[in-house]
C-alpha positions in Angstrom: -30.8 -1.9 49.6 -28.4 -4.7 50.2 -27.0 -6.6 47.3 -28.7 -9.7 48.5 -32.1 -8.1 47.8 -33.8 -8.6 44.5 -33.7 -5.6 42.2 -37.5 -5.6 42.2 -37.8 -5.1 45.9 -38.6 -1.6 47.2 -35.9 0.4 48.7 -35.5 3.7 50.5 -33.5 6.0 48.3 -33.1 8.5 51.1 -31.0 6.2 53.2 -27.7 4.4 52.5 -28.2 0.8 51.4 -29.2 -1.6 54.2 -25.8 -3.3 54.1 -24.5 -0.2 56.0 -21.4 -0.2 54.0 -20.4 3.4 53.2 -22.7 4.8 50.5 -21.0 6.9 47.8 -23.2 9.1 45.6 -21.8 10.4 42.3 -23.7 13.2 40.6 -22.9 13.2 36.9 -21.7 10.5 34.6 -19.3 12.4 32.4 -15.7 11.6 32.2 -14.9 12.3 35.9 -18.0 10.7 37.4 -18.0 7.6 35.3 -14.3 7.1 35.9 -14.9 7.3 39.7 -17.7 4.8 39.5 -15.7 2.3 37.4 -12.7 2.7 39.8 -15.0 2.0 42.8 -16.4 -1.2 41.3 -15.7 -4.0 43.7 -14.7 -1.7 46.5 -16.3 -2.2 50.0 -18.8 0.6 49.3 -22.2 0.9 47.7 -22.3 3.4 44.8 -25.2 5.4 43.3 -24.6 7.3 40.1 -27.2 10.0 39.3 -27.4 11.6 35.9 -30.2 13.5 34.2 -29.6 11.4 31.0 -29.2 7.7 30.6 -26.1 7.9 28.5 -22.4 8.8 28.8 -21.4 11.2 26.0 -17.9 11.4 24.5 -17.9 15.2 24.2 -14.6 15.6 22.2 -16.3 14.2 19.1 -19.6 16.1 19.6 -18.6 18.6 17.0 -18.6 15.7 14.4 -22.3 15.1 15.1 -22.9 18.9 14.7 -21.1 18.8 11.3 -22.8 15.6 10.0 -19.7 13.5 10.4 -21.0 11.0 12.9 -24.4 10.0 14.4 -25.2 10.6 18.1 -25.3 6.9 18.9 -21.7 6.5 17.7 -20.3 8.8 20.5 -22.7 7.8 23.3 -23.4 4.7 25.4 -26.0 3.9 28.0 -24.6 4.4 31.5 -26.1 1.2 32.7 -24.3 -0.7 30.0 -20.9 0.8 30.9 -21.5 -0.1 34.6 -23.3 -3.4 34.0 -20.6 -5.6 35.6 -20.1 -3.4 38.6 -22.3 -5.2 41.1 -22.0 -2.6 43.8 -23.0 0.3 41.5 -26.5 1.3 40.8 -27.7 4.0 38.3 -30.5 6.5 38.8 -31.8 8.8 36.1 -32.9 12.1 37.6 -32.2 15.8 37.8 -30.5 17.0 41.0 -32.0 20.1 42.4 -30.0 20.6 45.6 -27.8 19.1 48.3 -28.5 19.0 52.1 -24.9 18.8 53.4 -26.0 18.7 57.0 -28.5 15.9 56.4 -26.2 14.2 53.9 -28.9 14.1 51.3 -29.1 14.8 47.5 -32.4 16.1 46.3 -33.6 15.0 42.9 -36.9 15.3 41.1 -39.1 12.7 42.7 -36.9 11.4 45.6 -34.0 12.1 47.9 -30.8 10.0 48.1 -28.7 9.8 51.3 -25.0 9.5 51.2 -21.9 9.0 53.3 -19.6 10.4 50.6 -20.6 12.7 47.8 -18.8 13.3 44.5 -20.0 16.1 42.3 -19.0 15.8 38.7 -21.7 18.0 37.2 -19.7 19.5 34.3 -20.2 22.9 32.7 -22.6 24.9 30.5 -22.2 27.7 28.1 -21.2 31.1 29.3 -22.1 34.2 27.3 -20.2 36.7 29.6 -23.3 38.5 30.7 -25.0 38.4 27.3 -27.4 35.4 27.9 -29.8 36.8 25.3 -27.2 35.8 22.7 -27.8 32.1 23.3 -31.0 31.9 21.2 -29.0 33.1 18.2 -25.6 31.5 18.9 -26.1 28.0 20.5 -23.2 26.3 22.1 -22.1 22.7 21.9 -22.4 20.6 25.1 -25.1 18.1 24.6 -26.4 15.8 21.8 -29.4 18.0 21.5 -27.1 20.9 20.9 -25.2 19.0 18.2 -28.3 17.8 16.3 -29.8 21.3 16.5 -26.6 22.8 15.0 -26.5 20.1 12.4 -30.1 20.9 11.5 -29.3 24.6 11.3 -26.2 24.1 9.0 -27.8 21.7 6.6 -31.1 23.7 6.5 -29.0 26.8 5.5 -27.7 25.0 2.4 -31.2 23.7 1.5 -32.7 27.2 1.9 -30.0 28.8 -0.1 -30.7 26.4 -3.0 -34.2 27.9 -3.4 -33.5 31.5 -2.4 -33.5 34.0 -5.3 -32.4 37.1 -3.4 -28.6 37.2 -3.6 -28.3 39.0 -0.2 -30.4 36.5 1.6 -28.6 33.6 -0.1 -25.2 35.1 1.0 -26.5 35.4 4.6 -27.6 31.7 4.5 -24.1 30.7 3.3 -22.2 32.6 6.0 -21.2 30.5 9.0 -19.7 32.1 12.0 -18.0 30.4 14.9 -17.2 32.5 18.0 -14.2 31.3 19.9 -11.0 29.7 18.6 -10.2 27.1 21.2 -10.2 23.4 20.2 -14.0 23.2 19.8 -14.1 26.4 17.6 -11.2 25.4 15.5 -12.5 21.8 14.9 -16.0 23.1 14.1 -14.6 25.6 11.6 -12.5 23.0 9.9 -15.3 20.5 9.8 -17.8 23.0 8.3 -15.3 24.0 5.7 -14.7 20.4 4.7 -18.5 19.7 4.6 -19.0 22.6 2.3 -16.0 22.2 0.0 -16.0 18.4 -0.2 -19.0 16.4 1.1 -21.7 18.8 -0.3 -19.7 20.2 -3.3 -21.6 18.2 -6.0 -25.0 17.8 -4.3 -26.7 21.1 -5.3 -27.7 22.6 -8.6 -28.5 26.3 -7.9 -25.7 27.0 -5.4 -22.0 26.1 -5.1 -21.5 25.0 -1.5 -17.8 25.7 -1.9 -18.7 29.4 -2.0 -19.8 29.2 1.7 -18.0 31.7 3.9 -16.8 30.3 7.2 -15.6 32.9 9.7 -13.8 32.0 13.0 -13.7 34.9 15.4 -11.3 35.1 18.4 -10.9 38.0 20.7 -7.4 36.9 21.6 -4.3 37.2 19.6 -4.1 33.6 18.2 -6.1 30.4 17.8 -5.6 27.5 20.2 -4.1 29.8 22.8 -3.4 27.0 25.2 -1.0 25.4 22.7 2.6 26.5 22.1 2.7 29.4 19.7 4.3 27.4 16.9 1.4 24.9 16.9 -1.1 27.8 17.0 0.5 29.2 13.8 0.4 25.9 12.1 -3.3 25.5 13.0 -3.9 29.0 11.7 -2.2 28.1 8.4 -4.3 24.9 8.1 -7.5 26.8 8.6 -6.6 29.3 5.9 -5.7 26.4 3.6 -9.3 25.2 4.1 -10.7 28.6 3.2 -11.6 29.6 6.8 -11.5 33.3 7.4 -9.9 33.8 10.8 -10.5 37.1 12.7 -8.1 37.6 15.6 -7.9 40.3 18.2 -11.5 41.5 17.6 -14.3 40.9 20.1 -17.9 40.1 19.1 -20.0 43.0 20.4 -23.5 41.9 19.3 -25.4 38.8 18.2 -28.9 38.8 16.9 -31.2 37.0 14.4 -29.5 38.7 11.5 -25.9 37.9 12.4 -23.1 39.3 14.5 -21.1 42.5 14.9 -17.3 41.8 15.0 -15.5 44.9 16.2 -17.4 47.5 14.2 -18.3 45.3 11.2 -21.6 43.6 10.9 -21.6 40.1 9.3 -25.0 38.8 8.2 -25.4 35.1 9.0 -28.2 32.6 9.7 -25.8 30.2 11.5 -23.8 31.4 14.4 -22.1 28.9 16.8 -20.8 29.8 20.3 -17.5 28.2 21.3 -16.1 31.0 23.5 -16.6 30.1 27.1 -18.2 27.9 29.7 -19.6 28.2 33.2 -19.7 25.6 35.9 -23.0 23.9 36.9 -25.1 25.0 39.9 -23.2 22.9 42.3 -21.7 25.9 44.2 -25.2 27.1 44.9 -26.3 23.7 46.2 -23.4 23.6 48.6 -23.3 27.3 49.4 -19.6 27.0 48.7 -16.9 29.5 47.7 -16.7 29.8 44.0 -14.9 31.8 41.3 -16.6 34.0 38.7 -17.1 31.0 36.4 -19.0 29.1 39.2 -16.2 26.7 39.9 -16.0 25.5 43.5 -12.7 26.1 45.3 -11.5 22.7 46.5 -8.7 21.4 48.8 -5.6 19.6 47.5 -7.5 16.4 47.9 -10.5 17.8 45.9 -12.7 18.0 48.9 -14.8 21.0 49.7 -13.4 23.1 52.6 -15.2 22.2 55.8 -16.7 19.0 54.3 -14.2 16.3 54.0 -16.8 13.8 52.7 -17.9 16.0 49.7 -15.7 16.1 46.6 -15.9 18.2 43.4 -14.2 17.2 40.2 -14.0 18.1 36.5 -15.3 21.4 35.2 -17.1 22.1 38.4 -13.9 22.2 40.5 -11.4 25.0 40.9 -8.4 22.9 41.7 -4.9 24.4 41.7 -1.6 22.8 40.5 1.5 23.0 42.7 2.3 26.4 41.1 -1.1 27.8 42.1 -2.6 27.8 38.6 -6.1 26.3 37.9 -6.2 23.0 36.1 -7.9 23.3 32.7 -11.4 22.0 32.1 -10.3 19.0 30.0 -11.5 15.4 29.8 -8.1 14.0 31.0 -8.2 16.2 34.0 -11.7 15.1 35.0 -10.8 11.4 34.4 -7.7 11.6 36.6 -9.6 13.5 39.3 -12.3 10.8 39.3 -9.7 8.0 39.6 -8.0 10.0 42.4 -11.1 10.5 44.5 -12.1 6.8 44.0 -8.6 5.7 45.3 -8.8 8.1 48.2 -12.2 6.7 49.2 -10.9 3.1 48.9 -8.0 4.0 51.2 -10.3 5.8 53.7 -12.9 3.0 54.1 -10.2 0.3 54.3 -8.1 2.2 56.8 -5.1 2.5 54.5 -2.8 5.5 54.5 -4.2 8.6 53.0 -3.3 9.3 49.4 -1.2 12.3 48.4 -2.7 15.5 47.2 -4.0 15.4 43.6 -1.5 16.3 40.9 -2.5 16.2 37.2 -0.3 14.2 34.9 -0.4 16.1 31.7 -0.3 13.7 28.8 -0.8 16.5 26.3 -3.5 18.1 24.1 -4.6 17.7 20.5 -6.8 19.4 18.0 -7.8 18.5 14.5 -8.2 21.0 11.6 -9.8 19.0 8.9 -8.5 16.1 6.7 -4.9 15.2 7.3 -4.2 18.2 9.6 -3.9 18.3 13.3 -1.7 19.6 16.1 -0.5 17.7 19.1 1.5 18.8 22.2 2.4 15.8 24.2 4.0 15.4 27.6 4.7 19.2 27.6 7.7 18.4 25.4 6.8 16.9 22.0 5.1 18.9 19.3 3.6 17.4 16.2 1.5 18.7 13.3 0.2 17.6 10.0 -0.7 14.0 9.0 1.1 12.2 11.8 -0.7 14.4 14.4 -4.0 13.8 12.6 -3.5 10.0 12.7 -2.5 10.1 16.3 -5.6 12.3 17.1 -7.8 9.7 15.5 -6.2 6.8 17.3 -6.4 8.4 20.7 -10.1 9.4 20.3 -11.1 5.9 19.1 -9.3 4.3 22.1 -11.2 6.5 24.6 -14.6 6.0 23.1 -16.9 3.9 25.4 -17.7 0.5 24.0 -16.0 -1.7 21.4 -19.0 -1.4 19.0 -18.7 2.4 19.0 -14.9 2.2 18.4 -15.4 -0.2 15.5 -18.2 1.8 13.9 -16.4 5.1 14.2 -13.3 3.7 12.7 -15.3 2.2 9.8 -17.2 5.5 9.3 -14.0 7.6 9.3 -12.3 5.2 6.9 -15.4 5.4 4.5 -15.4 9.2 4.7 -11.7 9.4 4.1 -11.9 7.2 1.0 -15.1 8.7 -0.5 -14.9 12.3 0.7 -18.5 11.8 1.8 -20.3 12.4 5.1 -22.8 9.8 6.1 -24.9 11.6 8.8 -26.4 14.5 6.7 -29.9 14.1 8.0 -32.2 17.1 9.0 -34.2 15.9 11.9 -36.3 17.5 14.6 -37.5 21.1 14.6 -40.3 22.0 12.3 -39.5 19.0 10.1 -40.3 16.4 12.8 -44.0 16.0 12.1 
């Protein structure tokens, strides 16, 4: 479809637009895909963004939805709104089922979309390391639906405990177990501890929410293992100060409806949350490409798939190596920089400019928050901060990167209100059996 055509006119999705400018198809509107689309706005190409949902999700704050700190609409924004001013970009909502590399076609539910260049930014899903049956008992946190389901499970546990007369059952309801002590696990543990000890502390009559037991389990030797050891120790101290029970160096060997087995000890729990690992999407199967055990596609230094210089893979789906031969981590900043890099590469290619250099990630640093007034930050691989300053810096950075001014303003106001009142404003039990 040429851009001179009316939006209401029919068009052939299986072919590039009639303008015959190069057609770039981006699968996935996460950090990498959306950045690529924004960077290609105004370029001499036509762009089609395909995502199975109609919104872009700010995943770093998803744990706050799961712990009743924020509402879903505060950390998500319609993709069409984000790309509204990009006249050469169109958005299609659909689920991709495969890619015909030879025919340069993306297969979705209902139609096919042809491409000249393809960018796969399809993200990752939970990995249970061969124990997929654990997922029904220990959900992970990747989508808004995951977050609202976990929120429902947490809040329902307190409500059920309020009316439960059997002490053993009540104790099981008030045990909360998080498996995995990376940033997501640490932030979840801290947020649940603050929810129980502050926001809910005066709301019940038969139970004391402050008696809730929050257990963070990590098979490794320390929390936040990607951070410098000194910051890991400070995070550990902050978790203990919040009353979180941290179990290090012990693997989870079983998860079922009654709880978990940590090492040789069974801990009864009605709420178990998985934060221990992820696996890339099905993109490697679509392309029949070489992938590692986590499903990440091995890519060239320019992020293209070997043998297909018009197909690029970015974000959690890509196994890209740094100059030392180490894989880049699955972080939002990596995905954003990769999206910008591929967009610049395509701009150079279609305009005949010199090729860009191989992708190199500029590491601005990493941060994690551990409840009120406590965070750790490792910036530019040199500077280390913890405590209140790191917490304020964490909040500022996350607000800056939220999509949409409205979301930034509302989250800032919500956080300020929660800080002053010690209250959490999104403690609603929705969906599930209560949705009739």
